[in-house]
DOLOFI-191913 format. One line per 10 residues: number of its first residue (from 0); their letters; for each residue z, x, y of C-alpha. Coordinates in pm, 1 decimal. Last residue first. Layout:
BEGIN
NUM = a = Z X Y | ...
end
This chain:
BEGIN
644 = lnemdsddif = -4568.4 5767.5 -5289.8 | -4912.5 5814.5 -5446.9 | -4822.9 5619.1 -5761.3 | -4708.7 5323.1 -5550.2 | -5042.1 5323.4 -5369.2 | -5224.6 5289.7 -5699.8 | -4987.0 5013.8 -5806.9 | -5071.7 4820.3 -5490.9 | -4778.5 4745.1 -5261.9 | -4684.9 4380.4 -5243.3
634 = ggvllwgrpt = -4680.3 4184.2 -4917.4 | -4565.0 3862.1 -5083.5 | -4319.5 3729.4 -5344.3 | -4036.0 3985.6 -5345.7 | -3731.9 3803.3 -5485.5 | -3418.8 3772.0 -5267.8 | -3121.2 3711.9 -5497.9 | -3035.1 3592.5 -5848.5 | -3016.0 3222.3 -5761.3 | -3347.5 3258.9 -5575.0
624 = rlylqgqgwa = -3433.2 3307.2 -5203.7 | -3796.4 3412.7 -5163.9 | -3887.7 3747.7 -5005.0 | -4196.9 3834.2 -4797.6 | -4267.6 4199.4 -4720.2 | -4391.5 4327.2 -4386.8 | -4648.5 4537.3 -4204.8 | -4707.4 4856.9 -4402.7 | -4804.0 4664.2 -4714.9 | -4891.5 4315.9 -4600.7
614 = igegfskfcd = -4727.0 4015.7 -4438.1 | -4775.7 4028.1 -4060.8 | -4662.8 4166.7 -3725.6 | -4345.0 3961.2 -3689.8 | -4208.5 3858.6 -3349.6 | -4255.6 3485.5 -3297.1 | -4357.0 3365.4 -3643.8 | -4114.2 3616.6 -3796.7 | -3834.2 3476.0 -3581.8 | -3904.2 3127.1 -3715.7
604 = tcmcawvgrd = -3918.2 3239.4 -4080.2 | -3594.5 3438.3 -4071.3 | -3615.0 3810.9 -4009.4 | -3495.6 4138.1 -4158.7 | -3606.0 4397.1 -3904.8 | -3848.1 4687.2 -3867.4 | -3930.5 4901.7 -3566.0 | -4278.1 4992.9 -3440.9 | -4231.9 4787.5 -3128.4 | -4568.7 4626.9 -3054.9
594 = qlkgdimyke = -4497.5 4337.3 -3293.1 | -4186.5 4379.7 -3504.6 | -4234.9 4533.2 -3849.1 | -4114.0 4347.8 -4154.8 | -3847.1 4248.3 -4401.4 | -3914.9 3875.8 -4415.1 | -3661.7 3631.2 -4559.7 | -3771.1 3297.0 -4698.7 | -3612.8 2964.2 -4788.7 | -3343.2 2992.3 -4521.6
584 = nefachcidc = -3001.9 2822.4 -4502.8 | -2814.6 3111.4 -4668.6 | -2997.2 3348.5 -4433.9 | -2740.8 3282.2 -4161.2 | -2878.2 3265.1 -3806.5 | -2832.1 3591.5 -3615.7 | -3140.5 3529.5 -3397.1 | -3291.8 3878.9 -3432.5 | -3136.4 4059.6 -3730.6 | -3130.9 3735.1 -3929.3
574 = eppagefyrn = -2805.6 3686.2 -4119.3 | -2616.3 3788.9 -4433.5 | -2798.4 4125.0 -4465.6 | -2977.4 4197.0 -4794.5 | -2827.1 4486.5 -4992.3 | -3100.9 4511.9 -5253.7 | -3420.3 4314.3 -5207.0 | -3548.0 4211.7 -5547.8 | -3846.3 4319.6 -5755.6 | -3953.9 4129.4 -6067.1
564 = kkkafdmdvl = -4303.7 4287.2 -6079.5 | -4438.7 4029.2 -6325.8 | -4237.6 3746.3 -6172.3 | -4376.2 3833.0 -5827.9 | -4734.0 3861.6 -5960.9 | -4713.7 3511.1 -6104.6 | -4530.4 3383.1 -5797.6 | -4794.3 3495.8 -5546.5 | -4662.6 3355.6 -5216.4 | -4885.3 3387.0 -4910.5
554 = kdlsltssga = -4972.4 3014.9 -4915.8 | -4604.9 2924.4 -4878.2 | -4576.1 3133.4 -4562.5 | -4777.5 2899.1 -4337.3 | -4583.4 2601.5 -4472.4 | -4241.9 2760.3 -4408.0 | -4228.3 2644.0 -4046.1 | -4206.2 2283.1 -4165.1 | -4386.8 2044.2 -3933.8 | -4224.0 1940.0 -3608.5
544 = dffagnnrph = -4471.9 2136.3 -3398.9 | -4361.7 2076.5 -3041.5 | -4624.7 1932.0 -2809.9 | -4868.4 2012.1 -2527.7 | -4753.9 2372.0 -2492.0 | -4753.7 2449.5 -2862.6 | -4380.9 2508.3 -2875.7 | -4287.0 2559.5 -3242.3 | -4236.2 2935.7 -3203.9 | -4002.7 2859.3 -2909.5
534 = iktviqnvlk = -3759.1 2637.1 -3098.9 | -3582.6 2877.4 -3335.5 | -3594.5 3184.8 -3111.6 | -3479.1 2986.1 -2808.5 | -3188.9 2807.7 -2975.2 | -3068.5 3118.7 -3158.9 | -3078.5 3328.9 -2841.6 | -2878.9 3062.6 -2657.4 | -2616.9 3070.8 -2933.6 | -2587.9 3451.8 -2921.4
524 = enyelyqsfl = -2576.1 3463.8 -2541.0 | -2295.8 3208.1 -2513.3 | -2093.8 3391.4 -2245.1 | -2407.6 3498.2 -2058.1 | -2561.4 3152.2 -2072.7 | -2241.4 2989.3 -1943.9 | -2217.4 3239.8 -1659.0 | -2577.8 3161.7 -1566.4 | -2495.0 2790.0 -1561.8 | -2204.4 2849.5 -1324.8
514 = tifdtppcvr = -2418.7 3065.5 -1095.9 | -2694.8 2802.4 -1086.5 | -2451.4 2516.9 -1010.6 | -2285.7 2693.4 -718.9 | -1968.3 2897.8 -660.9 | -1695.4 2987.1 -413.3 | -1359.9 3045.2 -590.2 | -1144.4 2741.3 -677.4 | -886.0 2520.9 -503.6 | -792.6 2209.0 -699.1
504 = wkddrlkffa = -915.7 1855.0 -636.1 | -729.3 1614.0 -863.0 | -835.4 1380.9 -1143.7 | -721.5 1627.2 -1412.2 | -965.8 1882.3 -1271.3 | -1208.7 1833.8 -985.6 | -1294.6 2180.9 -853.2 | -1248.9 2287.0 -490.6 | -1428.9 2521.5 -251.7 | -1346.4 2599.5 112.9
494 = hgeetkdcrf = -1619.9 2711.7 350.4 | -1591.7 2906.5 675.0 | -1285.7 2954.2 895.0 | -1367.1 2657.3 1118.2 | -1412.2 2445.8 806.7 | -1704.9 2313.6 601.6 | -1567.3 2165.5 280.3 | -1727.8 2231.5 -59.9 | -1643.1 2007.2 -353.5 | -1700.0 2053.2 -724.9
484 = sryqagldei = -1765.5 1834.6 -1030.4 | -1791.6 1940.7 -1394.6 | -2006.3 1843.4 -1696.0 | -1891.1 2054.8 -1988.0 | -2022.9 2347.1 -2187.4 | -1961.9 2504.5 -2529.8 | -2269.4 2369.7 -2708.3 | -2034.0 2124.2 -2879.5 | -1952.8 1983.6 -2533.6 | -2322.8 1956.0 -2449.5
474 = idsdrsdkgg = -2381.6 1771.3 -2777.1 | -2105.0 1521.1 -2699.9 | -2236.4 1459.1 -2346.2 | -2592.2 1424.5 -2480.4 | -2522.0 1169.4 -2752.8 | -2762.3 918.6 -2592.0 | -3040.6 1174.0 -2640.6 | -3345.5 1201.1 -2415.2 | -3613.4 1421.8 -2572.2 | -3903.6 1228.9 -2422.8
464 = wtvallladl = -4004.0 1016.3 -2721.4 | -4191.9 1299.2 -2898.9 | -3911.7 1535.2 -2798.4 | -3679.6 1384.7 -3061.2 | -3921.3 1508.1 -3328.7 | -3812.5 1863.2 -3247.6 | -3450.8 1789.0 -3338.5 | -3553.7 1625.1 -3667.0 | -3773.4 1929.3 -3743.4 | -3473.2 2157.9 -3701.5
454 = ngwyykdliq = -3302.6 1983.6 -3994.3 | -2931.4 2009.4 -4070.6 | -2908.0 1628.8 -4065.6 | -2984.5 1633.6 -3692.2 | -2652.6 1580.5 -3510.7 | -2375.9 1759.1 -3700.8 | -2584.4 1980.4 -3928.3 | -2819.6 2086.0 -3647.1 | -2525.8 2171.8 -3421.6 | -2365.4 2368.8 -3707.3
444 = pftlaesake = -2692.2 2559.1 -3757.1 | -2688.0 2643.3 -3382.7 | -2332.8 2774.5 -3396.4 | -2059.4 2562.1 -3243.0 | -1946.0 2655.1 -2895.6 | -1600.8 2764.7 -2785.3 | -1469.0 2535.9 -2513.7 | -1573.6 2524.3 -2148.1 | -1852.9 2709.9 -1971.0 | -1967.5 2501.6 -1676.5
434 = lagfymrvdn = -2255.7 2260.5 -1627.0 | -2270.5 2156.8 -1264.1 | -2204.5 1874.6 -1021.1 | -2199.7 1896.1 -644.2 | -2003.8 1758.5 -351.8 | -2081.8 1863.0 2.5 | -1874.2 1821.5 314.8 | -1892.0 1841.5 692.1 | -2263.1 1827.3 762.1 | -2237.2 1752.3 1133.1
424 = tnhviihysp = -2201.8 1424.7 1319.9 | -2067.7 1287.5 988.3 | -2336.1 1366.9 733.0 | -2188.2 1391.7 381.3 | -2405.5 1569.8 125.6 | -2386.4 1457.9 -238.2 | -2549.4 1694.8 -485.8 | -2604.5 1650.9 -858.7 | -2684.1 1890.5 -1138.7 | -2835.7 1927.7 -1484.0
414 = iylfgdertt = -3038.8 2252.5 -1504.8 | -3410.2 2181.5 -1552.7 | -3512.1 2287.1 -1199.4 | -3344.7 2625.6 -1263.8 | -3607.4 2688.0 -1531.4 | -3897.0 2719.6 -1287.5 | -4065.0 2980.2 -1506.7 | -3958.6 2775.4 -1809.9 | -3781.1 2938.9 -2104.8 | -3410.0 2938.5 -2015.6
404 = ayyitfvgtc = -3370.3 2599.4 -1847.7 | -3601.9 2431.6 -2097.1 | -3409.3 2556.2 -2401.3 | -3059.1 2488.5 -2270.3 | -3140.0 2129.1 -2171.9 | -3336.4 2105.5 -2496.2 | -3010.4 2124.0 -2691.6 | -2879.2 1807.5 -2523.8 | -3160.1 1627.5 -2340.2 | -2957.0 1400.5 -2111.6
394 = pnyisidies = -3184.1 1498.4 -1818.3 | -2927.4 1418.3 -1544.7 | -3075.1 1526.9 -1213.0 | -2893.5 1352.7 -930.0 | -2954.7 1350.1 -553.0 | -2729.9 1182.7 -298.0 | -2765.9 1200.1 78.7 | -2474.1 1045.2 263.8 | -2434.9 882.9 602.8 | -2099.6 870.3 775.8
384 = dpfevqieei = -1905.1 594.7 949.5 | -1630.5 554.0 685.6 | -1575.9 931.9 641.1 | -1233.9 974.0 477.4 | -1189.4 633.3 311.2 | -1550.2 555.7 220.6 | -1601.1 921.5 123.4 | -1318.3 898.2 -130.7 | -1463.9 576.9 -273.1 | -1798.7 753.2 -317.2
374 = irlihskwip = -1623.7 1050.0 -481.5 | -1451.8 826.2 -737.7 | -1786.9 667.9 -826.8 | -1929.9 1020.0 -855.3 | -1657.2 1146.3 -1089.4 | -1659.9 837.1 -1313.0 | -2036.8 858.6 -1359.0 | -2026.3 1236.8 -1396.2 | -1799.2 1210.9 -1698.4 | -1952.3 894.3 -1845.4
364 = neslcssies = -2297.0 1054.2 -1882.8 | -2485.4 795.6 -2089.7 | -2444.2 516.1 -1832.7 | -2530.5 764.3 -1557.9 | -2827.5 578.1 -1407.9 | -2672.4 234.8 -1457.5 | -2331.9 318.3 -1312.8 | -2499.2 509.6 -1029.0 | -2726.4 213.4 -952.6 | -2431.5 -28.4 -943.0
354 = kltkihatnn = -2231.9 203.6 -718.7 | -2530.0 245.8 -486.4 | -2592.5 -128.6 -466.2 | -2232.1 -195.1 -364.5 | -2236.5 90.6 -113.8 | -2562.9 -14.5 48.2 | -2447.4 -378.0 69.0 | -2121.8 -261.4 229.6 | -2306.3 -74.0 503.9 | -2037.1 150.5 653.9
344 = vsikkkfrqg = -2135.0 433.8 418.2 | -2494.4 444.8 539.3 | -2732.8 541.9 260.4 | -2976.5 811.6 144.5 | -3107.6 803.4 -211.5 | -3227.4 1008.9 -506.4 | -3173.7 946.4 -875.9 | -3318.1 1113.0 -1182.3 | -3238.3 1095.0 -1554.6 | -3116.5 740.9 -1622.5
334 = tsgdegrles = -3480.0 631.9 -1636.2 | -3457.7 364.6 -1364.1 | -3237.0 583.2 -1144.3 | -3428.2 514.4 -821.3 | -3584.5 860.9 -848.0 | -3784.3 741.4 -1148.7 | -4108.2 912.1 -1048.0 | -4263.0 566.5 -1001.4 | -3973.6 495.3 -763.7 | -4048.2 800.3 -547.5
324 = iitensllan = -4420.4 719.7 -539.1 | -4346.5 363.2 -424.2 | -4103.2 490.6 -160.9 | -4361.0 736.3 -24.6 | -4621.3 459.6 -14.2 | -4392.6 274.9 225.8 | -4251.4 -75.6 179.4 | -4218.5 -241.6 520.6 | -4529.5 -458.7 472.2 | -4383.5 -613.0 156.4
314 = rafsghriin = -4655.6 -862.5 61.7 | -4858.5 -602.1 -128.0 | -4566.5 -490.4 -347.2 | -4469.6 -855.7 -396.0 | -4806.9 -927.6 -553.9 | -5040.6 -631.0 -591.7 | -5056.2 -285.2 -439.1 | -5331.5 -23.4 -469.8 | -5242.3 339.7 -402.0 | -5555.0 553.1 -364.2
304 = liesnpadll = -5708.2 893.0 -437.5 | -5399.9 1094.3 -532.4 | -5498.1 1454.6 -614.3 | -5417.7 1668.0 -919.4 | -5522.7 2029.9 -981.2 | -5197.3 2173.7 -844.2 | -4992.2 1950.1 -1079.7 | -4693.5 1798.6 -897.7 | -4812.7 1436.8 -917.2 | -4911.4 1462.8 -1281.9
294 = kgfkapygie = -4577.2 1620.9 -1367.1 | -4393.8 1343.6 -1180.1 | -4598.2 1072.4 -1350.4 | -4512.4 1225.9 -1688.1 | -4141.5 1224.1 -1598.5 | -4163.7 860.5 -1483.8 | -4332.6 725.5 -1798.9 | -4692.6 671.4 -1908.9 | -4840.6 578.0 -2245.7 | -5186.5 727.2 -2274.8
284 = yydnkprpkm = -5536.8 578.5 -2288.0 | -5887.3 724.9 -2302.4 | -6228.7 608.4 -2184.7 | -6084.7 289.8 -2038.5 | -6151.5 -83.7 -2016.6 | -5842.0 -297.3 -1964.1 | -5701.6 -490.0 -2261.7 | -5737.3 -867.1 -2285.5 | -5560.7 -885.0 -2520.6 | -5209.1 -771.2 -2605.4
274 = ggvsehlycl = -5106.3 -406.1 -2579.3 | -4952.1 -415.7 -2232.9 | -4747.8 -724.8 -2316.5 | -4636.5 -560.8 -2641.6 | -4534.0 -246.1 -2453.2 | -4325.7 -458.2 -2216.1 | -4163.6 -638.9 -2509.9 | -4085.5 -315.4 -2694.1 | -3920.5 -164.9 -2385.1 | -3715.0 -481.7 -2332.7
264 = aeeeemdpll = -3609.6 -483.2 -2698.2 | -3505.8 -117.2 -2690.3 | -3299.7 -183.7 -2377.7 | -3123.4 -484.4 -2535.1 | -3064.5 -333.4 -2880.3 | -3308.9 -443.7 -3148.7 | -3261.0 -621.6 -3483.0 | -3307.9 -972.1 -3339.0 | -3639.3 -869.7 -3173.5 | -3844.9 -794.2 -3486.6
254 = eqveeivdld = -3925.4 -1147.1 -3611.5 | -3970.1 -1287.0 -3262.1 | -4221.1 -1012.4 -3186.1 | -4423.4 -1070.6 -3503.1 | -4453.6 -1443.8 -3433.1 | -4533.6 -1379.7 -3066.8 | -4820.3 -1148.3 -3161.9 | -4980.8 -1385.5 -3413.1 | -4946.9 -1685.1 -3179.3 | -5109.1 -1510.0 -2881.8
244 = rsliqlckek = -5038.7 -1705.7 -2561.6 | -4666.3 -1679.3 -2644.4 | -4681.0 -1314.5 -2534.7 | -4677.1 -1406.7 -2164.6 | -4379.2 -1643.3 -2202.5 | -4200.7 -1392.9 -2425.0 | -4234.6 -1126.2 -2156.1 | -4104.4 -1365.9 -1888.9 | -3802.5 -1456.7 -2104.4 | -3710.4 -1091.6 -2160.7
234 = tfiqlgtyai = -3715.6 -1041.6 -1786.1 | -4003.0 -844.0 -1646.7 | -3982.2 -516.8 -1454.6 | -4217.7 -487.8 -1158.1 | -4507.2 -305.8 -1315.1 | -4631.2 54.3 -1293.5 | -4997.0 147.3 -1332.9 | -5187.6 477.8 -1340.0 | -5567.5 480.1 -1307.1 | -5689.2 831.9 -1381.5
224 = yehvpieplp = -6008.2 1028.6 -1321.3 | -6092.4 1367.7 -1475.5 | -6176.1 1287.3 -1837.2 | -6393.1 1553.9 -2001.2 | -6527.2 1487.0 -2349.7 | -6440.0 1723.7 -2637.7 | -6750.1 1863.7 -2806.9 | -6729.4 1806.5 -3179.8 | -6496.7 2020.5 -3391.5 | -6599.1 2250.8 -3675.2
214 = svesedigvm = -6350.3 2236.7 -3966.2 | -6031.1 2440.1 -3929.4 | -6009.4 2726.0 -4182.2 | -6085.1 2996.0 -3923.3 | -5780.7 2880.3 -3725.5 | -5554.9 2986.3 -4014.1 | -5350.3 2712.9 -4176.3 | -5011.5 2548.3 -4117.4 | -5136.4 2193.8 -4059.4 | -4978.6 2155.7 -3714.9
204 = qaisarmvav = -5050.6 2515.2 -3611.7 | -5414.4 2503.5 -3723.7 | -5466.0 2169.8 -3548.1 | -5324.5 2307.9 -3222.3 | -5535.8 2624.5 -3240.8 | -5853.4 2420.6 -3295.4 | -5764.0 2188.0 -3005.4 | -5711.9 2485.3 -2772.8 | -6041.5 2641.6 -2882.9 | -6228.0 2312.8 -2833.3
194 = reeaslenrf = -6088.2 2286.2 -2481.1 | -6186.9 2646.2 -2409.5 | -6545.4 2584.0 -2519.5 | -6575.5 2274.8 -2299.0 | -6441.7 2473.9 -2003.1 | -6080.2 2439.9 -1896.4 | -5969.2 2366.0 -1538.1 | -5996.2 1988.1 -1564.8 | -5960.9 1847.7 -1211.6 | -5739.3 1540.9 -1205.9
184 = yftvlvyddi = -5858.3 1284.8 -949.8 | -5594.7 1017.5 -931.1 | -5566.2 640.3 -885.4 | -5230.8 468.1 -836.5 | -5195.8 101.0 -933.7 | -4887.1 -91.0 -826.9 | -4756.8 -409.9 -986.1 | -4640.7 -766.2 -922.9 | -4872.9 -1033.1 -1062.8 | -4895.0 -987.6 -1439.5
174 = qkeqyakqis = -5009.2 -1335.9 -1541.9 | -5189.2 -1201.6 -1852.5 | -5524.6 -1315.9 -1712.3 | -5443.8 -1146.9 -1380.2 | -5345.8 -825.8 -1557.1 | -5677.7 -818.0 -1744.7 | -5878.3 -878.8 -1424.9 | -5692.0 -614.0 -1226.0 | -5721.6 -360.9 -1507.6 | -6095.4 -428.9 -1547.2
164 = hvgnelasad = -6154.3 -391.7 -1172.5 | -5969.4 -56.9 -1184.8 | -6175.5 49.1 -1486.9 | -6504.1 -26.8 -1313.6 | -6400.3 196.6 -1025.1 | -6276.8 465.3 -1264.7 | -6604.1 457.2 -1460.6 | -6793.5 513.7 -1135.3 | -6564.5 800.7 -1037.4 | -6619.2 985.0 -1366.8
154 = kywymdhwpa = -6489.5 1030.9 -1723.3 | -6203.6 781.2 -1707.0 | -5837.7 794.8 -1813.3 | -5593.7 498.5 -1815.7 | -5218.1 567.5 -1791.6 | -4977.1 279.5 -1846.9 | -4609.2 279.0 -1747.1 | -4276.1 202.3 -1911.0 | -3997.2 282.8 -1660.2 | -4016.3 -72.6 -1517.1
144 = ifrgrsislp = -4049.2 -68.2 -1138.7 | -3749.4 -239.0 -981.1 | -3789.0 -442.6 -662.0 | -3522.5 -707.2 -626.3 | -3246.7 -754.1 -881.7 | -3345.4 -1120.0 -897.2 | -3048.2 -1341.1 -975.9 | -3049.7 -1510.4 -1313.1 | -2955.3 -1867.9 -1230.9 | -2593.5 -1974.0 -1251.1
134 = hvlnvhfdtg = -2501.1 -2206.9 -1540.2 | -2357.2 -2539.7 -1429.3 | -2109.2 -2690.9 -1675.1 | -2175.4 -3060.8 -1719.4 | -1901.7 -3311.1 -1640.5 | -1815.1 -3667.5 -1736.6 | -1708.9 -3956.2 -1519.0 | -1502.9 -4274.7 -1511.1 | -1437.4 -4587.0 -1307.5 | -1740.1 -4585.2 -1079.4
124 = ddtvvieygq = -1905.2 -4886.7 -1245.7 | -2226.8 -4693.6 -1302.0 | -2042.5 -4399.3 -1456.8 | -2003.3 -4083.5 -1250.7 | -2179.3 -3758.7 -1347.3 | -2009.0 -3456.5 -1189.7 | -2206.1 -3131.6 -1220.1 | -1965.8 -2843.3 -1260.1 | -1962.4 -2494.5 -1107.0 | -1741.7 -2200.1 -1195.8
114 = lsfttddafr = -1603.9 -1900.7 -1002.8 | -1362.8 -1618.1 -1081.2 | -1310.2 -1378.1 -790.1 | -1507.4 -1070.6 -678.8 | -1810.3 -1262.0 -551.4 | -2165.6 -1130.6 -548.8 | -2321.4 -1281.4 -861.2 | -2139.5 -1613.9 -824.4 | -2249.2 -1635.7 -458.9 | -2611.8 -1568.0 -555.9
104 = sfpvllegwe = -2594.6 -1842.9 -818.6 | -2421.5 -2083.5 -578.7 | -2690.8 -2015.5 -316.2 | -2959.1 -2107.1 -574.6 | -2780.5 -2408.0 -729.0 | -2666.9 -2585.1 -411.4 | -2985.3 -2749.0 -288.5 | -3057.7 -2955.1 -600.0 | -2698.3 -2949.0 -726.6 | -2579.9 -3301.0 -641.2
94 = tsaiivhiea = -2273.1 -3472.7 -792.1 | -2062.1 -3172.1 -706.4 | -1761.6 -2988.3 -847.0 | -1716.8 -2631.7 -721.5 | -1433.7 -2464.5 -912.0 | -1261.4 -2152.1 -780.1 | -1021.5 -1933.3 -977.7 | -785.8 -1703.4 -787.4 | -535.8 -1456.3 -935.3 | -788.4 -1170.0 -967.5
84 = dkvgfhqkvg = -867.1 -1199.3 -596.7 | -500.9 -1130.4 -514.6 | -262.1 -1389.8 -365.4 | -22.5 -1344.6 -74.1 | 30.4 -1720.9 -46.8 | -92.8 -1773.6 310.8 | -330.6 -1476.0 338.1 | -489.9 -1495.6 -5.6 | -496.6 -1876.4 18.1 | -664.8 -1864.1 361.0
74 = evyknvehla = -923.3 -1612.0 243.8 | -1006.5 -1835.6 -51.5 | -1016.2 -2147.7 166.4 | -1266.2 -2004.8 416.2 | -1494.6 -1864.6 147.0 | -1487.6 -2195.9 -39.1 | -1571.0 -2397.0 272.7 | -1876.6 -2183.8 348.1 | -1983.1 -2217.2 -14.8 | -1953.6 -2596.2 -7.6
64 = ersaansrki = -2132.4 -2667.0 320.4 | -2475.7 -2707.8 160.7 | -2314.3 -2942.6 -91.4 | -2233.7 -3190.9 186.2 | -2598.9 -3242.0 280.0 | -2700.4 -3249.6 -85.2 | -2442.0 -3518.0 -153.8 | -2113.2 -3568.9 -343.8 | -1906.1 -3254.7 -287.6 | -1566.7 -3151.4 -432.6
54 = eilvhngfkd = -1399.4 -2810.3 -387.4 | -1139.2 -2724.8 -651.8 | -911.3 -2425.5 -588.2 | -728.4 -2297.3 -896.4 | -442.4 -2052.5 -829.5 | -376.4 -1858.6 -1149.6 | -61.7 -1916.1 -1354.2 | -222.8 -1814.2 -1681.4 | -220.8 -2170.8 -1815.4 | -416.2 -2289.7 -1510.0
44 = kayldifgnt = -296.7 -2399.2 -1165.9 | -414.4 -2673.1 -933.3 | -512.3 -2751.3 -572.2 | -762.2 -3032.1 -526.8 | -959.8 -3101.6 -208.7 | -835.5 -2786.6 -32.6 | -746.6 -2871.1 327.0 | -833.6 -2652.7 621.2 | -723.3 -2447.1 918.7 | -989.5 -2296.2 1138.4
34 = gfenpiyqek = -1015.6 -1922.1 1170.6 | -819.7 -1595.4 1179.5 | -470.4 -1750.9 1163.1 | -567.0 -1961.5 864.5 | -337.5 -2245.6 755.9 | -406.2 -2402.1 415.1 | -311.8 -2769.4 363.0 | -349.4 -2890.1 2.9 | -549.9 -3214.8 3.6 | -438.7 -3320.2 -343.1
24 = klltldsklk = -155.8 -3124.9 -494.0 | -37.0 -2936.0 -799.6 | -276.2 -3060.4 -1067.2 | -228.9 -2881.6 -1399.8 | -540.2 -2735.1 -1559.0 | -555.6 -2613.8 -1921.1 | -835.1 -2845.2 -2043.3 | -1080.9 -2747.3 -1775.4 | -1298.6 -2987.2 -1575.7 | -1219.9 -3288.3 -1793.2
14 = ninlsildrl = -858.0 -3181.3 -1759.7 | -860.5 -3311.2 -1401.1 | -875.6 -3671.5 -1518.3 | -669.6 -3851.0 -1250.1 | -758.4 -3586.2 -991.6 | -1126.6 -3640.1 -1069.0 | -1109.4 -4006.2 -966.7 | -909.9 -3925.0 -652.5 | -1163.7 -3665.5 -542.0 | -1453.6 -3902.7 -609.8
4 = qsekm = -1280.6 -4167.0 -394.5 | -1233.4 -3912.8 -114.2 | -1600.4 -3813.0 -138.7 | -1705.9 -4175.3 -96.5 | -1869.5 -4364.2 -379.0
end
């Protein structure tokens, strides 16, 4: 059957393609002043009044021309009829899809207008046909290292070498082809005795006992060599294909998957692939993630030994080690927390990719996402031939954003911010994002009530999975801050500053993200003090103690003696003298001496753990909240001492 005969056959039954189509003309002539004129095989409209262009092909040779023809006709229709992309629907109808499917899939992914493909199956006698909708293939997103890594520790260089071979063998058996493996030497700066002491202190804090009560610990082995792996991200289907080799695992996975969100499911699937047999040999194993890789990389006692590439990472001779390290750190936006890139504005592929990456990276920060996408479009108009450097730090850690920024020595590195520098012969403009004081903040107990069931332990548990919170923008607002965007123009007179407000740039005083954050801290000093004094006593360095802070005080209570003495604190203050949190939410109140100060204060449990000297006569008294008031339950004075007063 000739192509013209196929066209005529379809025109008689055009509703087999789509039920709402009305044929307007066969061989619709479309002039094109910028190229060759052409004829659309079938020109129709749908029920919405859209222009439907139907391109018909009947051989592999002809199908290869289809996409070129479509592009030409679409531009001609837009020019000739004054049509918008949103008013165009293209249908490619072909009897052969062997050589058309891949380019069609890429075209469908890239195009801005509506596009569908149909396989035409003609009856043997050539009098009728039926159609099959063609589903585009999933287009590869290119290189993208999954943010779920593996970290294998070894005791010496020989064990590391054997471990690397074991990893490579295990990955090969699991059909994991595309990955990078970075080996480290990590010098342990603690002696065996010091490591035992640290572990003893950690156990005592978690259990709420004195260090002397911890059972003797065995010698802790030293692991100073690391093999760190990051994989090219798998599709859900690829993960299931790998897992299907183990019937028990795949059965459990398929049972759990339906209840999971897409990202959670993908994380679970990657972890399941990593956990299935065969497992690489190691002396100790940890889950890795970009932030952990960054800390390992920046540690002064850490040294990269080798970067081993496999699969597509090895085949890409233009891929630098620096780029691999950057992507393992998550600077490609894979974690939604960091992003770093330099692009040419006149490169449309760069711009399209950048916008997609920004949308993905800032999916949980809608304010900055909309601001930065707007800024990119502004740069395209005002500086079309420029290059831009963009760097984003978006931790999405809510309360811990305030805590980390105020307690770390390098705290300014934990302040959310972004910078976009425009290079146009000279640096002519900079955009930056900052946290700025906004509305009145809730109190810390109100924050806990609203987001963490009134429980500090629930907040601390969030850190065990990295501390990232999808409610970050809401929490930040309730903390009295807001994500803002600013612009700085370089002029002959100096620098002019603007703030984006109500979708318009408005003149503002010179500023920077550190100054704005400092002003927020100063204005909300009481709230910041509450956050730090409540969280800091639970910070054990390696982890946050999410156990109840009252456990260590419970053992000091002598209720029999307390009931016998029946002494209450008269005139108790409504809130802690240090953090100003209300005592109505506390189990205990301590009236005690502050360490190294000689002054006394009424303290909550957390402040006592940080600043209190002890529970004993002359150091501090422990009171329990009861319906009648604050009952003295610890730190009693002996009767003999009472008589001498």
